[in-house]
Structure formats: C-alpha cells, structure tokens
C-alpha positions, 0 to 999 in steps of 0.5 A: 719137557713142556712149559711150566706156566699155568697154560702148560697144557697148550701146544703139547706134542701128541703123535710123533715120528723119529728118523735117523739118516746120514743125509738130509732129505734121505730119511726113509722109514721112521725108526720110532712112532709113538704118542706122548701123554698130556702131562706136565713133567718130562717124558722119555722116548726109547728106541733101538740104537741106530747108526746115523749122523742126523736125527729128525723129530717129526710132530704129527699132532698136538693135544687138545686140552679141552678134548678132541671135539672141543673145537666143534662149535656148530650147534648142529654138531654139539646137539648130538652128544653121543656122536663124534663129529666128523672132521674135514680131510684133504690129503693134498693139504699139509696138516695144520698143527697148533704152535708147539711148546717144548722147553727142553730136548735132550738126546741120551747116548746108548752105551754098551755094557763094559766088556772086554773088546774083541775083534773077529776076522771075517775070513775065519767065518764059514764062507759062501761059494765063490769066496776064497779064504785068505787068498785072491779069487784067482789062481794065485796062492797069496793075497797081494796088493801093491806088492804087500802080502796080506795074510787074512782076508776074503777074495771076491769075484765080480758080483760076489757077496758075503752076507752077515747076521750080527748079534750083540754090540759090534761097533766097527767094520774095517778092511783094506780094499783093492785089486789083487796084483794077480789080476790087476790087468783085468781092470778096476772093481767097486766095493759096497757095504749094505745093511738091508736096503740101505747102502752104507759104503761105496768105494767108487772104482778102485784100480791097482795099485790103489788100496782104500781103508774104510772104517764103518760105524755098524752100531745097532745094525743086525745085517751086513752085506759085503759086495763087489762089482766089476768096473765098466772098463774091466774084463768082466769075470777076470777082475778080482778084489780083496777084502783084506784084513776085513774084521768086526770090532765089538765086545766079548759075547758078540757073535756073527754068522 
C-alpha cells in the first residue's frame, strides 16, 4: 500500500520483478514480472505457488506523477510537442530510481483446498528401463539396507534417473536412501533430486550402512527428476542404490506420471 498523505503520487513503484530462492544471491529467473498502477489504494500481486525460503522484490522503475516526459525541461525538447524526448542510456551504469515509498507489504499464503490426504508410492508407477520395482538394481531379490528389509522402493544403477510430471497440490517427497546390502562392496553413491534445471537436493556420498531420510517441500513444482551417480571411489556399474519407501504426499485428486 502507498503513502496516504497529499503527496502520495510520488515514489510509487511502477515496474517490478519477484524472485523466489533457497539461497541469497542464487535467484535465477524472476517468477513474476509486472507493472503496478498509479493509485492510492492497496494493490495485490498474484503469482503461482513456488517453493523457496527467500523472496526478492526488485523495483525496476517508479511512476512519474507529472507524466513520463515531465522532467525534460530543455526548451528545444518541449518545443516539439508531438515528439517523445529521447532518454540517455548506459547499460554499464545502474538504473537511477526516485526514492520509493511503501507503507505496507504483506505476503499472503497460498492454501490448498481442504481435501483428504493421499500418499503415492513411486514404485507403483510405470518405471523406465533400468529401474527395478521393490528390488535392488542387482541380482538380489529383496531390498535391504543395514540388514533392514524394505518392501517398497525403486532400485537404481549409477547414472539412473526417474522423471516425474506432477499435477495438483503435492507437497512433500519422502524416501529412505542408501546402498543396498547386496552391493555394498562396490562403494558409495550420490542421490540427487532436480526440478527442471534446479537442484533441490543432493545427498553427498552415501556409503553402506548409512541411510538418509530426506523430506523435501515440492509445493508448486510440476517436474521432478530422481537421479543417482556413483561416487568416485566406487566400482562404477557395480554400485547400486535404493530409493526405499519413496513417496509423494498430497491431496485426493492429485496425479503423477
């Protein structure tokens, strides 16, 4: 909301960009670009739900309450009434903005509709070639890590991946990640979760008998890619890792393929 005094027109935000990120300085592309109107009342900006811990609101320009050409006082310029005065520009200099006035700034939470919860095991989906359903990517018949039996999960070989398209209000990805007991001698592996060109999670090198249990916020995401690579000290193709109990949590009616 802008200021409320008689000079409210001055310092009003015009063009803006909004960024969401998990790390300061790693903002990527804006999730929203737009222009605010020159008006005294509050204005609302809507954008698609996006996962992230940090928000950046970037002001690109401010309104000129007297008109875009009001600051041009050169008589040779204002004598030409029908022409828009040319403005100087230097890409190497930062943009100059008038002081900005903003009396209130609120973030409004996007809440998914109230629906029954659902959980979906990823191993129940059609799997790509090279992935094993509820079994490790070795000759073993059971998925075991540190001696514990896991009845659900995806067995994956080095450089394997499982790409998913999400529809609806999925909010959480869970899994138990580790090296299967049947191939622990082959060395460690690394698990990764991507969404498009953005890495959401990297496990670092995991060696048996260690098991990690990531729980990732996937709200607003439409793509996920589960990947695994062999650690440098491993025996290459003999390594195998498990996405045990890998599941998505969401609401009734959400779909994944």
